[in-house]
TIPA-150723 format. One line per field, with one value per residue (C-alpha): residue number from 1; x, y, z. Coordinates in nm, 4 decimals. Example, Ala and Ser with C-alpha at 12.3 -4.5 7.8 and 13.67 -1.06 7.14 Angstrom:
<sites>
i	c(1_2)
px	c(1.2300_1.3670)
py	c(-0.4500_-0.1060)
pz	c(0.7800_0.7140)
</sites>
This chain:
<sites>
i	c(1_2_3_4_5_6_7_8_9_10_11_12_13_14_15_16_17_18_19_20_21_22_23_24_25_26_27_28_29_30_31_32_33_34_35_36_37_38_39_40_41_42_43_44_45_46_47_48_49_50_51_52_53_54_55_56_57_58_59_60_61_62_63_64_65_66_67_68_69_70_71_72_73_74_75_76_77_78_79_80_81_82_83_84_85_86_87_88_89_90_91_92_93_94_95_96_97_98_99_100_101_102_103_104_105_106_107_108_109_110_111_112_113_114_115_116_117_118_119_120_121_122_123_124_125_126_127_128_129_130_131_132_133_134_135_136_137_138_139_140_141_142_143_144_145_146_147_148_149_150_151_152_153_154_155_156_157_158_159_160_161_162_163_164_165_166_167_168_169_170_171_172_173_174_175_176_177_178_179_180_181_182_183_184_185_186_187_188_189_190_191_192_193_194_195_196_197_198_199_200_201_202_203_204_205_206_207_208_209_210_211_212_213_214_215_216_217_218_219_220_221_222_223_224_225_226_227_228_229_230_231_232_233_234_235_236_237_238_239_240_241_242_243_244_245_246_247_248_249_250_251_252_253_254_255_256_257_258_259_260_261_262_263_264_265_266_267_268_269_270_271_272_273_274_275_276_277_278_279_280_281_282_283_284_285_286_287_288_289_290_291_292_293_294_295_296_297_298_299_300_301_302_303_304_305_306_307_308_309_310_311_312_313_314_315_316_317_318)
px	c(-1.0671_-1.3559_-1.5223_-1.7123_-1.5655_-1.3548_-1.1636_-1.2221_-1.1058_-1.4332_-1.6032_-1.4468_-1.1327_-0.8057_-0.5111_-0.4206_-0.6770_-0.7925_-0.4155_-0.4918_-0.8282_-0.8176_-1.0487_-1.1394_-1.5139_-1.7507_-1.8292_-1.6079_-1.6378_-1.3570_-1.3569_-1.1352_-0.8939_-0.5287_-0.2887_-0.3772_-0.7765_-0.7159_-0.4512_-0.6873_-0.9418_-0.7191_-0.5930_-0.8983_-1.1067_-0.8919_-0.9263_-1.2921_-1.5177_-1.7805_-1.5657_-1.6974_-1.4869_-1.5885_-1.3945_-1.5799_-1.3490_-1.4174_-1.2032_-0.9228_-0.5662_-0.6637_-0.2676_-0.1900_-0.1985_-0.5208_-0.5601_-0.4230_-0.6942_-0.9554_-0.7663_-0.7210_-1.0978_-1.1436_-0.9492_-1.1500_-1.4664_-1.4322_-1.3116_-1.5838_-1.4840_-1.7634_-1.6068_-1.8590_-1.6895_-1.7932_-1.9630_-2.0337_-1.9999_-2.2257_-2.4926_-2.1988_-2.3199_-2.2886_-2.5191_-2.4129_-2.2928_-2.1621_-2.1889_-2.4630_-2.3705_-2.5689_-2.4003_-2.4589_-2.3517_-2.2362_-2.5957_-2.7332_-2.9296_-2.9348_-2.8179_-2.8597_-2.5600_-2.4875_-2.1319_-1.9757_-1.6755_-1.5590_-1.2374_-1.1504_-0.8582_-0.8955_-0.5308_-0.3386_-0.2280_0.0883_0.1153_0.2776_0.0979_0.1454_0.5235_0.7854_0.7832_0.5967_0.8542_1.1124_1.0839_1.0002_0.7234_0.4108_0.1867_-0.1229_0.0292_0.3294_0.6721_0.8411_1.1769_1.4536_1.6173_1.8754_1.5838_1.6225_1.4082_1.3754_1.5437_1.8764_1.9789_1.6442_1.5698_1.2763_1.2471_0.9379_0.5453_0.5356_0.7644_0.5344_0.5363_0.6759_0.5001_0.3954_0.6276_0.8919_1.0994_1.1224_1.2000_1.4515_1.6548_1.4915_1.7091_2.0174_2.0549_2.0101_2.3068_2.5298_2.4576_2.4658_2.7992_2.9083_2.9418_2.8358_2.4356_2.2094_1.8884_1.5703_1.4594_1.0661_1.0268_1.2056_1.0506_0.8844_0.5772_0.4418_0.0954_0.0765_-0.2864_-0.3257_-0.2785_0.0363_0.1416_0.4468_0.5088_0.7528_0.7408_0.5038_0.1254_0.0451_-0.2008_0.0718_0.3080_0.0858_-0.0881_0.2807_0.2679_0.5708_0.4550_0.5011_0.4634_0.4022_0.4112_0.1985_0.2973_-0.0005_0.1022_-0.1379_0.1213_0.4278_0.5741_0.6272_0.2855_0.1371_0.3208_0.2247_-0.1595_-0.1859_-0.2615_-0.3877_-0.2169_0.0167_0.3108_0.3083_0.5465_0.5647_0.8402_0.9593_0.8319_1.1178_1.4381_1.2908_1.3967_1.1580_0.9247_0.6697_0.6750_0.3057_0.3053_0.0134_0.0218_0.1929_0.4788_0.4893_0.6167_0.9202_0.9535_0.9685_1.2760_1.4155_1.2365_1.3052_1.7159_1.6975_1.5486_1.8280_2.0800_1.9315_1.8601_1.6418_1.4117_1.6119_1.8462_1.6203_1.4985_1.8610_1.8666_1.8691_1.5463_1.6252_1.3818_1.0967_1.0723_0.7706_1.0388_1.0212_0.6542_0.8892_1.1530_0.8401_0.6667_1.0043_0.9507_0.6493_0.6954_0.7956_0.5297_0.8433_0.7427_0.8620_0.5215_0.2523)
py	c(-0.3087_-0.4789_-0.7535_-0.5485_-0.2034_-0.0105_0.2525_0.6010_0.9916_1.1576_0.8987_0.5961_0.5582_0.4222_0.4826_0.6514_0.8504_1.0768_1.1989_1.3647_1.5409_1.9301_2.0183_1.8761_1.6534_1.7793_1.4436_1.1181_0.7402_0.5003_0.1473_-0.0512_0.0660_-0.0425_0.1570_0.3610_0.4381_0.5338_0.7921_0.8736_0.9379_1.0881_1.3539_1.4135_1.4928_1.7699_1.9019_1.9418_1.6814_1.4320_1.1310_0.7735_0.4421_0.1088_-0.2077_-0.5134_-0.6830_-0.6016_-0.3729_-0.0653_-0.1017_-0.4442_-0.5830_-0.3657_-0.4145_-0.4966_-0.1648_0.0602_-0.0299_0.1021_0.4369_0.5144_0.4440_0.6149_0.9866_0.9355_0.9487_1.2131_1.4130_1.4289_1.0805_0.8470_0.4658_0.1229_-0.2063_-0.5265_-0.3356_-0.4606_-0.2380_-0.3057_-0.2297_0.0697_0.2714_0.6454_0.8991_1.0887_1.3668_1.1308_0.7310_0.5896_0.2207_-0.0021_-0.1011_-0.3231_-0.2672_-0.4539_-0.4860_-0.6190_-0.3034_-0.2112_0.2113_0.3757_0.5902_0.8599_0.9852_1.2132_1.0222_0.7134_0.5506_0.1687_0.0619_-0.2731_-0.4029_-0.4206_-0.8060_-0.8342_-0.8262_-1.0991_-1.2662_-1.2901_-1.1145_-1.4593_-1.6230_-1.9641_-2.0397_-2.0288_-2.2051_-1.9125_-2.0029_-1.8146_-1.7746_-1.6799_-1.4423_-1.3287_-1.4332_-1.6619_-1.6224_-1.7474_-1.5242_-1.3304_-1.2610_-1.5768_-1.7260_-2.1264_-1.9906_-1.9731_-1.5824_-1.4271_-1.1813_-1.0347_-0.7341_-0.5558_-0.5478_-0.8132_-1.0623_-1.3271_-1.2867_-0.9212_-0.6274_-0.3913_-0.1191_0.1193_0.0984_-0.2711_-0.2924_-0.1005_-0.3330_-0.6176_-0.3968_-0.4012_-0.7732_-0.9057_-0.6944_-0.7282_-1.0829_-1.0648_-0.8891_-1.1455_-0.9185_-1.0250_-0.9342_-0.9514_-1.1089_-0.9508_-1.0075_-0.9369_-0.8968_-0.5888_-0.4313_-0.1018_0.0269_0.3870_0.4305_0.9186_0.9909_1.2143_1.1222_0.8639_0.4858_0.3338_-0.0392_-0.2921_-0.6855_-0.8631_-0.7622_-0.8998_-1.1089_-1.2922_-1.2483_-1.5088_-1.6928_-1.7737_-1.9164_-1.6262_-1.5508_-1.1904_-0.8186_-0.5524_-0.1563_0.1597_0.4601_0.8240_1.0916_1.2779_1.2547_1.3904_1.7256_1.7519_1.6241_1.8813_2.2110_2.1292_1.9994_1.6250_1.4397_1.1245_0.8067_0.5821_0.4304_-0.0141_-0.2641_-0.5892_-0.8224_-1.1328_-1.2239_-1.3557_-1.2554_-0.8703_-0.9264_-0.6275_-0.8667_-0.5219_-0.2248_0.0038_0.3729_0.5922_0.9326_1.2660_1.1779_0.8193_0.7455_0.9450_0.8060_0.4475_0.4126_0.4600_0.1140_-0.0644_0.0097_-0.1684_-0.4878_-0.4570_-0.4311_-0.7319_-0.4961_-0.5162_-0.3347_-0.3089_-0.1457_0.1281_0.1850_0.3004_0.5622_0.8520_1.0817_1.3551_1.6889_1.7536_1.5486_1.3153_1.0545_1.0251_0.8354_0.5528_0.5236_0.5173_0.2812_0.0900_0.1511_0.0798_-0.3629_-0.3176_-0.1317_0.1691_0.4657_0.7941_1.0214_0.7421)
pz	c(-1.5666_-1.5197_-1.7204_-2.0050_-1.9878_-2.2499_-2.0249_-2.2435_-2.1274_-2.0262_-1.8270_-1.7327_-1.6035_-1.5003_-1.3109_-1.6693_-1.8109_-1.5077_-1.4978_-1.8079_-1.6625_-1.6627_-1.4730_-1.1184_-1.0869_-0.9731_-0.7740_-0.7957_-0.7559_-0.7101_-0.7759_-0.5775_-0.2471_-0.2657_-0.2491_-0.5864_-0.4938_-0.1594_-0.3308_-0.5939_-0.3143_-0.1148_-0.4078_-0.5670_-0.1974_-0.1104_-0.4979_-0.3271_-0.5339_-0.3453_-0.3336_-0.2745_-0.2378_-0.2963_-0.1928_-0.2452_0.0354_0.4179_0.4639_0.2595_0.2152_0.2874_0.2371_0.5070_0.9004_1.0163_1.1943_0.9506_0.7294_1.0333_1.1066_0.7281_0.6496_1.0358_0.9110_0.5197_0.6801_0.9008_0.6082_0.4361_0.1896_0.1564_0.2294_0.1376_0.2020_0.1111_-0.1275_-0.5552_-0.8186_-1.1237_-1.4411_-1.5125_-1.7238_-1.9102_-1.9315_-2.1324_-1.8414_-1.5958_-1.5031_-1.3025_-1.1455_-0.9191_-0.6290_-0.3975_-0.0274_0.2200_0.3968_0.0565_0.0474_-0.3858_-0.4265_-0.7429_-0.7430_-1.0353_-1.0849_-1.2849_-1.3404_-1.2524_-1.2064_-1.1788_-1.0214_-0.9012_-0.9664_-1.2861_-1.5250_-1.6923_-2.0655_-2.1973_-2.4462_-2.7935_-2.7040_-2.7940_-2.4991_-2.5696_-2.8348_-2.4901_-2.1253_-1.9174_-1.7410_-1.6356_-1.3673_-1.4074_-1.6633_-1.4495_-1.4992_-1.2836_-1.2168_-0.9271_-0.7514_-0.9952_-1.1472_-1.4236_-1.5370_-1.6740_-2.0202_-2.0186_-2.0778_-1.9987_-1.6694_-1.5933_-1.3181_-1.2514_-1.2118_-1.4850_-1.2214_-1.0378_-0.6110_-0.5949_-0.5042_-0.7854_-0.7254_-0.8308_-0.5642_-0.6697_-0.9861_-0.9596_-0.6532_-0.9546_-1.2294_-1.0208_-0.8756_-1.3013_-1.4399_-1.1109_-1.1922_-1.5968_-1.5096_-1.3022_-1.0378_-0.6377_-0.5725_-0.2671_-0.3693_-0.2961_0.0806_0.0158_0.3979_0.3648_0.1018_0.1602_0.0956_0.0761_0.0335_-0.0133_0.1401_0.3470_0.6198_0.4897_0.5311_0.5667_0.6251_0.5629_0.7232_0.8353_1.0068_1.3249_1.1830_0.9109_1.2374_1.4433_1.1401_1.1100_1.4462_1.6001_1.9827_1.9850_2.1175_1.9414_2.0569_1.9317_1.9685_1.8605_1.6771_1.9284_2.1981_1.9578_1.9253_1.6225_1.5384_1.7540_1.5925_1.2318_1.3887_1.2524_1.4966_1.3085_1.3578_1.5054_1.4891_1.5163_1.6251_1.5707_1.7267_1.8114_2.1873_2.2867_2.0730_1.9903_1.6270_1.4519_1.2496_1.0950_1.1293_1.0311_0.9993_0.9673_0.9706_0.8931_0.6959_0.7234_0.3865_0.4488_0.8366_0.7847_0.6373_0.9849_0.9815_0.7036_0.7639_1.1244_0.9897_0.6880_0.9976_1.1200_1.4685_1.7404_1.9604_2.2728_1.9285_1.8232_2.1985_2.2511_1.9450_2.0123_1.7941_1.7954_1.9761_1.8520_1.5438_1.3883_1.4070_1.7788_1.7452_1.5987_1.9008_2.1031_1.9868_2.0146_2.4066_2.3956_2.3358_2.6514_2.8093_2.8247_2.6072_2.7436_2.6317_2.6408)
</sites>
């Protein structure tokens, strides 16, 4: 929650309170455009709310590849969702029948915004105060618990998994995998440490997002020489059948060896299709492996195969 604000079930909401609403608000302002913010923006826009999405950073879904952010921004604006990046919200107050706030837009202009409901989703913090950790050797990083590759803390016999762990995404499937690693080690069984570069991320918007591995910017910043392949759903037959052409598949690969560094999808069922890329990276497959993998027609996941073809300029339906 932002400093000075307290959530309530009626007007100032978090991701908890908003799920208890019994009616659809006519207007909804959302502060924070990470995965949770954009998901609720997409949901309530389709429910019929007039949605305003406010983000302090220069782009929405800022942890995603920059081109994914741009495409979701474009799709949201096209659908009628108001998106304001580089925006700061302050002077937030309840008015009796809604919420008013002062928004400083990217260009410096101030605007008074009134809305029926305000959703604040600027992040989550761990609850590790006053739970007894101060009597142990458990080490913290801004409240998050440090662990080794077996999920062990610095205190023998104490393990940590999930959102409370330092340095891993706050995702349910990450917590599940961390739990399996911890229990295997506790039981003296073989375990495979979590590879953070192979954790899939799924954002359930319309269009959806699925991603794994390095973004193009991260690969370049790491000094990797890369090739990029992209394929649009506009050229995919199943996307035509279902009438959903927004988005594309983007592959980031090592230039010399064809190692798959990252795959980023925005479009219909993107959060399902990312599975093929995750499995390929876990198996240490190369771009060539995926190019030679037959994809059934007509299917959305043909676009994944075509994006791998596009790394070398060989997409069939480009």
